[in-house]
Each structure stands twice: as C-alpha cells, then as structure tokens.
C-alpha positions as CSV (number, residue, x, y, z in Angstrom):
1,M,15.4,-63.7,-53.6
2,D,13.7,-66.5,-51.4
3,V,13.8,-66.4,-47.7
4,S,14.5,-69.5,-45.7
5,P,12.1,-70.6,-43.3
6,E,14.7,-70.8,-40.6
7,M,15.6,-66.9,-41.0
8,T,13.5,-64.7,-39.1
9,P,12.7,-61.4,-40.7
10,P,14.2,-58.4,-38.9
11,S,10.8,-56.6,-38.2
12,T,9.7,-59.8,-36.2
13,I,12.8,-59.7,-33.9
14,V,12.2,-56.0,-33.0
15,R,8.7,-56.7,-32.3
16,N,9.5,-59.9,-30.1
17,W,12.1,-57.7,-28.2
18,F,9.6,-54.9,-27.3
19,A,7.2,-57.6,-26.2
20,R,9.7,-59.0,-23.8
21,V,10.5,-55.6,-22.5
22,D,6.9,-55.0,-22.0
23,T,6.4,-58.2,-20.1
24,R,9.3,-57.3,-17.7
25,D,7.8,-53.9,-17.1
26,Q,4.5,-55.6,-16.3
27,N,6.0,-58.0,-13.9
28,V,8.2,-55.3,-12.1
29,S,4.9,-53.4,-11.6
30,K,3.0,-56.3,-10.1
31,R,5.9,-57.0,-7.7
32,T,5.8,-53.3,-6.5
33,R,2.2,-53.5,-6.1
34,R,2.4,-56.5,-4.1
35,K,5.0,-55.2,-1.9
36,F,2.9,-51.9,-1.5
37,H,-0.1,-53.8,-0.4
38,R,1.9,-55.7,2.0
39,C,2.8,-52.4,4.0
40,P,0.7,-51.6,7.0
41,A,-1.9,-49.0,6.6
42,V,-1.1,-45.6,7.8
43,A,-3.7,-43.7,9.9
44,E,-5.0,-40.8,8.1
45,A,-6.1,-38.6,11.1
46,F,-5.7,-38.3,15.0
47,T,-8.5,-39.7,17.1
48,R,-10.4,-37.6,19.3
49,L,-8.3,-38.8,22.4
50,E,-4.8,-38.1,20.6
51,L,-6.1,-34.6,19.8
52,L,-7.0,-33.7,23.4
53,A,-3.8,-35.1,24.6
54,L,-1.8,-32.9,22.1
55,L,-3.8,-29.8,23.0
56,A,-3.1,-30.5,26.8
57,A,0.6,-31.1,26.3
58,F,0.6,-27.8,24.2
59,A,-1.2,-25.8,27.2
60,L,1.2,-27.3,29.5
61,L,4.3,-26.2,27.6
62,T,2.8,-22.7,27.1
63,F,2.1,-22.5,30.8
64,V,5.9,-23.4,31.7
65,A,7.5,-21.4,29.0
66,F,5.5,-18.1,29.1
67,P,6.8,-17.0,32.5
68,L,10.2,-17.6,31.3
69,L,10.1,-15.8,28.2
70,A,8.4,-12.9,30.2
71,G,11.2,-13.0,32.6
72,T,13.8,-12.9,30.0
73,R,12.3,-10.0,28.3
74,S,11.9,-8.1,31.5
75,G,15.6,-8.7,32.5
76,A,16.6,-7.5,29.1
77,N,14.6,-4.3,29.5
78,R,16.1,-3.8,32.8
79,A,19.6,-4.2,31.5
80,T,19.0,-1.6,29.0
81,C,17.3,0.8,31.4
82,V,20.7,0.4,33.6
83,N,22.7,1.2,30.6
84,N,20.5,4.3,29.8
85,L,21.2,5.7,33.1
86,S,24.9,4.9,33.1
87,R,25.0,7.1,29.7
88,I,23.0,9.7,31.3
89,G,25.5,9.8,34.3
90,R,28.6,10.2,31.9
91,A,26.8,12.8,30.0
92,F,26.2,15.0,33.2
93,S,29.8,14.2,34.4
94,M,31.0,15.6,31.0
95,W,28.9,18.5,31.0
96,A,29.9,19.2,34.5
97,S,33.6,19.1,33.7
98,D,33.1,21.8,31.2
99,H,31.3,24.0,33.5
100,G,33.3,24.3,36.9
101,Q,32.0,21.1,38.2
102,R,28.5,22.2,38.3
103,F,25.3,20.5,36.6
104,P,23.0,22.3,34.4
105,C,20.6,23.0,37.3
106,E,23.4,24.9,39.0
107,V,24.4,27.3,36.3
108,E,22.5,30.3,35.4
109,Y,20.3,30.5,32.3
110,P,21.1,30.6,29.4
111,E,24.3,28.8,29.9
112,G,22.5,26.7,32.3
113,T,18.9,25.7,33.2
114,R,18.8,27.8,36.5
115,H,16.3,30.6,36.9
116,H,14.6,30.2,33.3
117,P,12.5,33.5,32.9
118,E,9.4,31.0,32.1
119,G,10.2,28.3,34.7
120,L,11.3,25.7,32.2
121,Q,14.0,24.5,34.7
122,N,11.0,22.7,36.3
123,N,10.8,20.2,33.4
124,V,12.8,17.1,32.9
125,W,13.0,17.5,29.1
126,F,14.7,20.9,29.7
127,Q,17.2,19.5,31.9
128,F,18.0,16.8,29.4
129,A,18.1,19.1,26.5
130,Y,21.3,20.8,27.9
131,L,23.0,17.5,27.6
132,S,22.1,16.8,23.8
133,N,25.8,17.0,22.8
134,E,26.9,14.4,25.3
135,L,23.9,12.3,24.9
136,A,24.0,12.2,21.1
137,T,20.9,10.3,20.8
138,A,17.3,11.1,22.5
139,D,15.6,7.7,22.5
140,M,17.7,6.3,25.4
141,L,15.8,8.7,27.6
142,A,12.7,6.3,27.4
143,C,12.9,3.1,29.5
144,P,11.9,0.1,27.2
145,S,9.5,-1.1,30.0
146,D,7.8,2.2,30.1
147,A,4.4,1.4,28.3
148,V,3.5,5.1,28.0
149,A,6.7,6.5,26.9
150,K,6.9,7.9,23.5
151,P,10.7,8.0,22.6
152,A,12.1,10.8,20.7
153,K,14.3,10.5,17.8
154,D,16.7,13.5,18.3
155,F,16.9,16.7,20.2
156,S,15.3,18.9,17.6
157,S,11.9,20.4,17.6
158,D,10.7,18.3,14.7
159,P,7.0,17.2,15.4
160,A,7.8,13.9,14.0
161,G,10.3,12.9,16.8
162,G,12.1,15.8,18.1
163,L,12.4,15.9,22.0
164,L,11.9,19.8,22.1
165,S,8.5,19.4,20.2
166,P,5.4,19.7,22.4
167,S,4.4,16.4,21.2
168,F,7.2,14.7,22.9
169,R,9.2,16.4,25.8
170,N,8.3,14.9,29.0
171,L,6.1,12.0,27.3
172,A,9.7,11.0,25.7
173,I,11.3,10.5,29.2
174,S,11.2,7.8,31.8
175,Y,13.6,9.2,34.3
176,F,13.5,11.9,37.1
177,V,16.2,14.3,37.6
178,A,17.5,15.4,41.0
179,H,19.2,18.6,41.9
180,P,22.3,17.4,44.2
181,F,25.8,18.9,44.8
182,V,28.2,17.4,42.3
183,E,30.7,17.2,45.0
184,D,28.9,14.6,47.2
185,G,29.2,11.4,44.8
186,R,26.5,9.4,47.0
187,L,23.6,11.6,46.2
188,V,21.1,10.7,43.8
189,L,21.4,12.1,40.5
190,A,18.6,10.5,38.5
191,G,16.5,7.3,38.3
192,D,13.4,5.5,37.2
193,R,10.2,7.7,37.5
194,N,8.2,5.0,39.4
195,L,9.6,6.5,42.5
196,D,6.8,7.3,45.1
197,G,6.2,7.6,48.9
198,F,7.6,11.0,49.8
199,L,6.7,13.3,52.7
200,I,6.5,16.4,50.5
201,T,7.2,19.9,52.1
202,Q,6.5,21.9,48.8
203,C,4.8,20.6,45.7
204,S,3.9,22.6,42.6
205,Y,2.9,21.8,39.0
206,F,4.1,23.7,35.9
207,N,2.5,22.7,32.7
208,G,1.2,19.6,34.3
209,V,4.7,18.2,35.3
210,R,5.2,17.5,39.2
211,Y,7.9,19.5,40.7
212,F,8.5,18.8,44.5
213,R,11.0,19.5,47.2
214,S,11.4,17.5,50.4
215,R,13.4,18.2,53.5
216,H,12.3,14.9,55.2
217,L,11.9,11.9,53.1
218,G,9.2,9.6,54.9
219,H,8.9,6.1,53.2
220,P,10.1,6.3,49.4
221,K,9.0,3.2,47.6
222,W,8.9,2.0,43.9
223,S,5.4,1.7,42.5
224,A,4.9,-0.9,39.8
225,D,4.9,1.3,36.7
226,L,8.2,0.1,35.1
227,H,9.9,-2.9,36.7
228,G,7.4,-4.4,39.0
229,F,7.9,-2.7,42.3
230,T,11.8,-2.3,41.7
231,G,13.8,0.5,40.1
232,N,17.1,1.9,39.3
233,L,19.1,4.8,40.9
234,L,22.0,7.0,39.3
235,F,24.3,8.4,41.7
236,V,26.6,11.4,41.1
237,D,29.7,9.2,41.1
238,G,28.2,7.4,38.0
239,S,27.3,4.2,39.6
240,V,23.7,2.7,39.0
241,E,22.2,0.6,41.6
242,Q,18.9,-1.3,42.0
243,P,18.0,-0.9,45.5
244,D,14.8,-2.6,47.1
245,N,12.4,-0.4,49.2
246,A,14.2,-1.1,52.5
247,S,17.7,0.1,50.8
248,L,15.8,3.0,48.9
249,R,14.9,4.5,52.2
250,D,18.8,4.6,53.2
251,D,19.8,6.0,49.8
252,L,17.2,8.9,50.1
253,T,17.7,10.0,53.7
254,T,20.8,12.1,53.2
255,P,20.4,15.3,55.0
256,G,19.6,18.6,52.8
257,V,16.9,20.0,50.6
258,W,16.0,17.5,47.7
259,H,14.7,18.6,44.4
260,F,13.2,15.9,42.3
261,I,11.9,16.5,38.9
262,S,9.5,13.8,37.6
263,P,8.3,13.7,34.1
264,R,4.8,12.4,35.1
C-alpha cells in the first residue's frame, strides 16, 4: 500500500518525541547549573584567626564549667556519704534494740565485740561486721570521695569482695566508730575518718590500725582526705551533721572517756 507524503511513519513520531524530551532535560540541566553558579562561594576551611578564636572560646568555657562540674560531683558524693552514715545509725539502733539498748562494743564476745580474745574489737571492720544483718550491703561503708577505699561487695570472707577477707576489712571502710553510751543521744557514734587533732592520752596500734582514747580533746579538726577540710558526724540519736572545725570542738568536748577506732 502506498504511504501518503502527509502521513508520518510511527517510528519517526517516537524518535521526535524522545528528541524533544532530551532537549527539555538539557535545558533544565543548564538552568540548574546557572543557578548553582550564581550561589555565593562557601569557605572550605577556618582561617588561622578564626581557629585561634574558637580555641580561646573553648578554653574559656572549660575554665568556667570545670569548677561547676567538680562542685556538682563533690556535692553528690557528700550527699551519698550522709546517707551512708544515716543507714549506719539506723543499723546501730536496730542492733541495740535487740540487745538491751547496748551497742556491739558494750556486749561481751561472742554476742558482741567486747573483750575479744585476740583484740579484734580494736578494728572498725569487726565492729561493722556485727551489723551485717542490719546493713544488708557492705559497699555503703566506703565513701565515694575516699580515693583509697576499696569497697566490699558483701559481708563474707570471699577474697574477691568480702568485707571479712584480709584483702578488704579496714580498707573497705571510710568511717570511724566511737564507743559512746547509747542513752546519751548527743554523743558521737561514728563519722568520716578524716578526723584529726586530738590530745591523745593513750594510743595503740593493732595490726596497723589506729586505736586511741582521749579524756581531753584538744583541737579536733577535719583533714582534707575526704571532703576538703569538712566532714560528717553521726550521733547516737541517728542525726547526721556537717560541723565546721569550730563546731566540731563543741561536739567532741563532752566529758568522759572517748574511744575512737579509725580504719587508717
């Protein structure tokens, strides 16, 4: 059949359509490139001056923020320490209520710690071991601010973390223990180990542990070992206070013989 000159073959129509699409894509691409080239140039790197300014700003922020972060951490550690002593106070009170209102140091061995045949009553860990049921956990005997403390996991003799293991014992404790009379609520029962400045009338060492007795407390003060020349005291009535050095002398001048056992 003859094809009229006015009629365009289908194949030609298809080719023409693809050619028009191609042309549109190229035009769009050119317009896009023209718009891209009109965009302002972006700097590829800091100049030396900008880098120095950035480092100076970073150093200033570090200088300002570090004391704030350190203070926050110190405050959190202090709060944990107060909570530890509060729990120790409740444990002593519970133990005393089951033993005629007497503390372990006032009850004869083996029911209590008094007059142990090998002198173990002169060790803080031995006193706290008698509170194992009341305390339940041993790790709270270490203050988080005590860099040399080695917290125990429990009250067993397990070398891997037991308080009664020679690898732990006093090393796991950050608090001293006093031997007061339970009926006097304002006597000190325990406190942070960084207590110093006594006039000692009798002092002895047993297995490297300080054990001292004083009738006349001279100028007790806090050392910087735990909380930066401050500390916490636990009283027989269960209260925990944070006296400064001036108030500390008032708290520790109650007449009578004081026995303090310090872990180190």
